[in-house]
C-alpha positions as CSV (number, residue, x, y, z in Angstrom):
1,X,81.0,90.3,5.0
2,X,82.9,89.0,8.0
3,X,82.4,90.7,11.4
4,X,86.2,91.2,11.7
5,X,86.3,93.0,8.4
6,X,83.3,95.2,9.3
7,X,85.0,96.2,12.6
8,X,88.3,96.9,10.8
9,X,86.5,99.1,8.2
10,X,84.6,100.9,11.0
11,X,87.9,101.6,12.9
12,X,89.6,102.9,9.8
13,X,86.6,105.2,9.1
14,X,86.7,106.5,12.7
15,X,90.5,107.1,12.5
16,X,90.1,109.4,9.5
17,X,89.2,112.3,11.7
18,X,90.4,111.7,15.3
19,X,89.3,115.1,16.7
20,X,85.8,114.8,15.3
21,X,85.5,111.3,16.6
22,X,86.6,112.3,20.1
23,X,84.1,115.2,20.2
24,X,81.4,112.9,19.0
25,X,82.2,110.3,21.7
26,X,82.3,113.0,24.4
27,X,78.5,112.8,25.0
28,X,78.7,109.0,25.4
29,X,81.8,109.3,27.7
30,X,80.1,111.9,29.9
31,X,76.8,109.9,30.0
32,X,78.4,106.6,30.9
33,X,80.7,108.2,33.5
34,X,77.8,110.1,35.1
35,X,75.6,107.0,35.3
36,X,78.4,105.0,36.8
37,X,79.2,107.6,39.4
38,X,75.6,108.1,40.4
39,X,75.0,104.4,40.7
40,X,78.2,104.0,42.7
41,X,77.1,106.6,45.2
42,X,73.7,105.0,45.5
43,X,75.2,101.5,46.0
44,X,77.7,102.9,48.5
45,X,74.8,104.4,50.5
46,X,72.9,101.1,50.5
47,X,76.0,99.2,51.5
48,X,76.6,101.7,54.4
49,X,73.0,101.4,55.6
50,X,73.1,97.6,55.5
51,X,76.4,97.6,57.5
52,X,74.9,100.1,60.0
53,X,71.8,98.0,60.5
54,X,73.9,94.8,60.9
55,X,76.0,96.7,63.4
56,X,72.9,97.2,65.5
57,X,73.1,93.5,66.6
58,X,72.6,89.9,65.8
59,X,69.1,88.9,64.7
60,X,67.6,91.8,66.7
61,X,63.9,92.4,67.3
62,X,62.7,95.8,68.4
63,X,59.5,96.2,70.4
64,X,58.2,99.7,70.6
65,X,55.0,101.5,71.8
66,X,52.0,101.4,69.5
67,X,49.5,104.0,68.3
68,X,46.6,105.6,70.2
69,X,43.3,106.7,68.8
70,X,40.9,109.3,70.0
71,X,37.6,109.9,68.3
72,X,38.7,107.8,65.3
73,X,41.8,109.8,64.9
74,X,45.1,107.9,65.0
75,X,48.0,109.8,66.8
76,X,50.7,107.7,65.2
77,X,53.3,105.1,66.3
78,X,54.7,105.6,69.8
79,X,51.9,107.8,71.0
80,X,50.4,105.2,73.4
81,X,53.1,103.7,75.6
82,X,52.2,100.7,77.8
83,X,55.6,99.0,77.7
84,X,57.0,98.2,81.1
85,X,59.9,96.2,82.6
86,X,57.3,93.5,83.5
87,X,56.7,93.0,79.8
88,X,60.4,92.3,79.2
89,X,60.5,89.9,82.2
90,X,57.4,88.1,80.8
91,X,59.2,87.6,77.5
92,X,62.3,86.3,79.4
93,X,60.1,83.8,81.3
94,X,57.7,82.6,78.6
95,X,59.5,82.8,75.3
96,X,61.0,79.6,73.8
97,X,62.6,81.2,70.8
98,X,64.4,84.3,72.2
99,X,68.1,84.0,73.1
100,X,68.1,87.3,75.0
101,X,65.7,90.0,76.1
102,X,66.5,93.5,77.5
103,X,64.3,96.5,78.5
104,X,65.8,99.8,77.5
105,X,65.4,102.8,79.8
106,X,66.6,106.1,78.4
107,X,68.0,108.6,81.0
108,X,69.7,111.7,79.5
109,X,72.3,112.9,82.0
110,X,75.2,115.2,82.6
111,X,78.2,113.0,83.3
112,X,80.9,114.5,85.5
113,X,84.3,112.8,86.0
114,X,87.8,112.6,84.8
115,X,88.9,115.8,83.0
116,X,85.4,117.5,82.9
117,X,81.8,116.8,82.0
118,X,79.8,115.5,79.1
119,X,76.2,115.2,78.3
120,X,75.1,111.8,77.0
121,X,72.2,109.3,77.2
122,X,72.4,106.6,79.9
123,X,70.8,103.4,78.8
124,X,69.4,101.2,81.5
125,X,69.6,97.7,80.1
126,X,69.7,94.0,81.0
127,X,72.9,91.9,81.0
128,X,71.6,90.3,77.8
129,X,72.0,93.6,76.0
130,X,75.6,92.7,75.2
131,X,74.5,89.6,73.2
132,X,71.6,91.4,71.5
133,X,73.7,94.2,70.2
134,X,76.8,92.0,69.7
135,X,78.7,94.7,71.6
136,X,82.0,93.8,73.1
137,X,84.1,95.7,75.7
138,X,87.4,97.3,74.7
139,X,88.6,97.1,78.3
140,X,87.2,96.1,81.7
141,X,84.1,93.9,81.9
142,X,80.3,93.9,81.3
143,X,78.0,94.0,84.3
144,X,76.3,90.7,85.1
145,X,73.0,89.4,86.6
146,X,74.4,89.7,90.1
147,X,75.1,93.4,89.6
148,X,71.6,93.8,88.2
149,X,69.9,92.1,91.1
150,X,71.7,94.1,93.7
151,X,71.2,97.3,91.7
152,X,74.9,98.1,91.8
153,X,75.9,101.6,90.7
154,X,78.2,100.4,87.9
155,X,78.4,101.5,84.3
156,X,80.2,101.1,81.0
157,X,81.2,104.1,79.0
158,X,80.9,104.4,75.2
159,X,84.1,105.1,73.3
160,X,83.1,108.8,72.7
161,X,82.2,109.4,76.3
162,X,85.4,107.7,77.5
163,X,87.5,109.9,75.1
164,X,85.8,113.1,76.3
165,X,86.1,112.4,80.0
166,X,89.4,110.4,80.1
167,X,91.4,111.4,77.0
168,X,94.7,110.2,78.5
169,X,93.7,107.6,81.0
170,X,91.9,104.3,81.4
171,X,88.5,105.0,82.9
172,X,88.1,101.5,84.3
173,X,87.9,101.8,88.1
174,X,87.2,105.5,88.1
175,X,84.1,107.1,89.4
176,X,81.7,109.3,87.4
177,X,78.6,111.1,88.5
178,X,75.3,110.8,86.6
179,X,72.8,113.4,87.9
180,X,74.9,113.6,91.1
181,X,74.7,109.8,91.6
182,X,78.2,108.2,91.7
183,X,78.8,105.3,89.4
184,X,81.9,103.1,89.2
185,X,83.2,102.6,85.6
186,X,83.7,98.9,85.1
187,X,84.3,98.9,81.4
188,X,84.7,100.7,78.1
189,X,82.6,99.6,75.1
190,X,84.2,98.8,71.8
191,X,83.6,101.5,69.2
192,X,80.5,101.0,67.0
193,X,80.6,104.2,64.9
194,X,77.6,105.9,63.4
195,X,74.1,104.4,63.1
196,X,72.1,104.4,59.8
197,X,70.6,107.7,60.9
198,X,74.0,109.3,61.4
199,X,73.8,109.2,65.2
200,X,77.0,108.4,67.2
201,X,76.4,105.0,68.8
202,X,79.4,105.4,71.1
203,X,78.0,108.5,72.8
204,X,76.3,106.4,75.5
205,X,76.6,105.1,79.0
206,X,75.3,101.6,79.9
207,X,74.1,100.6,83.3
208,X,71.9,97.9,84.9
209,X,68.3,98.8,84.2
210,X,67.4,98.1,87.9
211,X,69.8,100.9,88.9
212,X,68.7,103.4,86.2
213,X,65.0,102.8,87.0
214,X,65.4,103.5,90.7
215,X,68.2,106.1,90.7
216,X,67.9,108.1,87.4
217,X,64.6,107.5,85.5
218,X,61.8,106.8,88.0
219,X,59.3,106.2,85.3
220,X,56.9,103.3,85.0
221,X,56.9,103.0,81.2
222,X,60.0,102.3,79.1
223,X,61.0,103.4,75.6
224,X,61.6,100.0,74.0
225,X,62.4,96.3,74.5
226,X,65.1,94.6,72.5
227,X,65.4,90.9,71.9
228,X,67.3,88.5,69.7
229,X,67.1,85.0,68.4
230,X,69.7,82.3,67.9
231,X,69.4,82.3,64.1
232,X,67.8,84.5,61.5
233,X,65.4,81.7,60.5
234,X,63.7,82.0,63.9
235,X,62.8,85.7,63.5
236,X,59.3,85.4,62.0
237,X,58.2,82.7,64.6
238,X,59.8,84.7,67.4
239,X,57.9,87.8,66.4
240,X,54.6,85.9,66.5
241,X,55.5,84.5,69.9
242,X,56.4,88.0,71.2
243,X,53.0,89.4,70.0
244,X,51.1,86.6,71.7
245,X,53.0,87.1,75.0
246,X,52.6,90.8,74.9
247,X,48.9,90.7,74.1
248,X,48.4,88.4,77.1
249,X,50.5,90.6,79.3
250,X,48.5,93.7,78.3
251,X,45.1,91.9,78.6
252,X,44.1,92.6,75.1
253,X,40.9,91.0,73.8
254,X,40.9,89.2,70.4
255,X,39.1,92.1,68.7
256,X,41.5,94.7,70.1
257,X,44.5,95.9,68.0
258,X,48.1,95.6,69.3
259,X,49.2,98.5,71.5
260,X,52.8,97.8,70.5
261,X,55.0,97.2,67.4
262,X,57.3,94.4,66.7
263,X,60.0,94.8,64.0
264,X,63.2,93.1,63.2
265,X,66.4,94.4,61.5
266,X,65.4,92.7,58.2
267,X,62.4,95.0,58.0
268,X,64.6,98.0,58.8
269,X,67.1,97.0,56.2
270,X,64.5,96.4,53.5
271,X,62.9,99.8,54.2
272,X,66.2,101.6,54.1
273,X,67.4,99.7,51.0
274,X,64.1,100.4,49.2
275,X,64.5,104.2,49.8
276,X,68.1,104.3,48.6
277,X,67.2,102.1,45.6
278,X,64.6,104.6,44.5
279,X,67.1,107.5,44.9
280,X,69.8,105.5,42.9
281,X,67.3,104.9,40.1
282,X,66.4,108.5,40.1
283,X,70.0,109.7,39.9
284,X,70.8,107.2,37.2
285,X,67.8,108.3,35.2
286,X,68.9,111.9,35.4
287,X,72.5,111.0,34.4
288,X,71.1,109.0,31.5
289,X,70.0,112.2,29.8
290,X,73.6,112.7,28.9
291,X,73.6,109.4,27.0
292,X,70.5,110.6,25.1
293,X,72.2,113.8,24.1
294,X,75.3,111.8,23.2
295,X,73.2,109.5,21.0
296,X,71.7,112.4,19.2
297,X,75.3,113.6,18.5
298,X,76.2,110.2,17.1
299,X,73.2,110.3,14.8
300,X,74.1,113.8,13.6
301,X,77.7,112.8,12.8
302,X,76.7,109.6,11.1
303,X,74.3,111.6,8.8
304,X,77.2,113.9,8.0
305,X,79.4,110.8,7.3
306,X,76.8,109.4,4.9
307,X,76.7,112.7,3.0
308,X,80.5,112.8,2.8
309,X,80.8,109.2,1.7
310,X,77.9,109.2,-0.8
311,X,80.3,108.5,-3.8
312,X,82.1,105.7,-1.8
313,X,78.7,104.1,-1.1
314,X,77.9,104.3,-4.8
315,X,81.1,102.6,-5.8
316,X,80.6,99.8,-3.3
317,X,77.1,99.2,-4.6
318,X,78.3,99.3,-8.2
319,X,80.8,96.5,-7.6
320,X,78.2,94.2,-6.0
321,X,77.6,95.4,-2.4
322,X,74.0,95.0,-1.3
323,X,72.0,97.5,0.7
324,X,72.1,95.2,3.7
325,X,75.9,95.3,3.6
326,X,76.0,99.1,3.6
327,X,73.4,99.1,6.4
328,X,75.5,96.7,8.5
329,X,78.7,98.7,7.9
330,X,77.2,102.0,9.1
331,X,75.5,100.3,12.1
332,X,78.9,98.7,13.1
333,X,80.6,102.1,12.8
334,X,78.1,103.8,15.1
335,X,78.2,100.9,17.6
336,X,82.0,100.9,17.6
337,X,81.9,104.6,18.1
338,X,79.6,104.3,21.1
339,X,81.4,101.3,22.6
340,X,84.7,103.2,22.4
341,X,83.1,106.1,24.2
342,X,81.6,103.7,26.7
343,X,84.9,102.1,27.5
344,X,86.5,105.5,28.1
345,X,83.4,106.6,30.1
346,X,83.7,103.5,32.3
347,X,87.3,104.4,33.1
348,X,86.4,108.0,33.8
349,X,83.4,106.9,35.9
350,X,85.5,104.5,38.1
351,X,88.1,107.2,38.6
352,X,85.4,109.8,39.4
353,X,83.8,107.5,42.0
354,X,87.2,106.9,43.6
355,X,88.0,110.6,43.7
356,X,84.6,111.4,45.1
357,X,85.0,108.8,47.8
358,X,88.4,110.1,48.7
359,X,87.6,113.9,48.7
360,X,84.0,114.0,49.9
361,X,84.2,111.0,52.2
362,X,81.2,109.4,50.5
363,X,80.9,105.6,50.3
364,X,81.0,104.5,46.7
365,X,80.7,101.0,45.3
366,X,81.4,100.3,41.6
367,X,80.0,96.9,40.7
368,X,81.2,94.9,37.7
369,X,77.6,94.4,36.5
370,X,77.1,98.1,36.5
371,X,80.1,98.6,34.2
372,X,78.9,95.8,31.9
373,X,75.4,97.3,31.9
374,X,76.8,100.7,31.0
375,X,78.7,99.3,28.1
376,X,75.6,97.4,26.9
377,X,73.6,100.6,27.1
378,X,76.2,102.5,25.1
379,X,76.1,99.8,22.4
380,X,72.3,100.0,22.4
381,X,72.5,103.8,21.9
382,X,74.8,103.3,19.0
383,X,72.5,100.8,17.3
384,X,69.4,102.9,18.0
385,X,70.7,106.3,16.9
386,X,72.8,104.8,14.1
387,X,70.0,103.0,12.4
388,X,68.4,106.0,10.7
389,X,71.7,107.2,9.0
390,X,72.6,103.5,8.1
391,X,69.1,103.0,6.6
392,X,69.5,106.2,4.6
393,X,72.9,105.1,3.3
394,X,71.5,101.7,2.3
395,X,68.6,103.3,0.5
396,X,70.9,105.4,-1.8
397,X,70.5,104.8,-5.6
398,X,73.9,103.6,-6.9
399,X,73.7,105.8,-10.1
400,X,72.8,108.9,-8.2
401,X,75.4,108.2,-5.6
402,X,78.1,107.9,-8.3
403,X,77.0,111.2,-9.8
404,X,77.3,112.9,-6.4
405,X,80.1,115.5,-6.1
């Protein structure tokens, strides 16, 4: 029997009882829609994390303090800080693969100026920080090497700080006080938005690290060193070069472990993506339970259909239909039933993901391959759960089927 004829017979059989058909497809519709929405939420989270990490800067490498051990007990990453500005200067002098290097000195401070005051973190950085973070200025200028050498008391305000202190004016040229130290505002940074951890990247003040170290921080050790390469392909070699320079600067013997950590944004992106991928798979697995329930409903209704059409099956067999023909017909019916529910479910899922993104503010991404996979899974459910009723119909004895009332 031709495939088109089988599909036409299946559609005619399904149209006999529209309400029962819709109720039967409901489980498949809910299952496909739930899977699509859950995967869309997971993909949206992954996309947002990737965007946030890319927003950190171009080909960025992060050098942070390492771990300490006492009596064989490790105290974890960052517990043993030997990073200094001299390490950053050594990397600037000796590295051949790094495009820019910047120490980062954190100095939380109450900022007074403009229309009030605001508490934020002042970052003492090198002039190369702009290139590393790929962070432009919205107005004014960035400080340069001359400002750095002369330890000028100049700063740039993040978009959030500028909005809080100077809501109706341009801060450039104004004076603000950080821990009672006057700084001249020479620029306002372009808005960056939230980081992958949800922190506001614009709630910062940037100033030359030479000024911050002498005027605000006064500490020998620094929190981190940032660096960047000219191209992503240089990252692995640059990390090895950084490790070699840092080990020499810290006087570490060959048998001693690194007292620092070197990571790049690819590592950060892979870690974050792996976490969200696990969550996406978990959500999709939970949502797939609805498809299982819908498949059981399909099997039940197909068994009822076989019972109702026993006499019809007997007549078909009496006029020459083989058992394989009956098996194929019922399998096609269950598959068409599930595919119909899958198509509606995809529509509901896409609409649900869009509504969720608009109302809850969540990032949702519906990919075409996800829709195709959902339809394929719906068809597989129809074949799997429709096989037993179809096999039962094909195994009927024609004489007994004709006698059935």
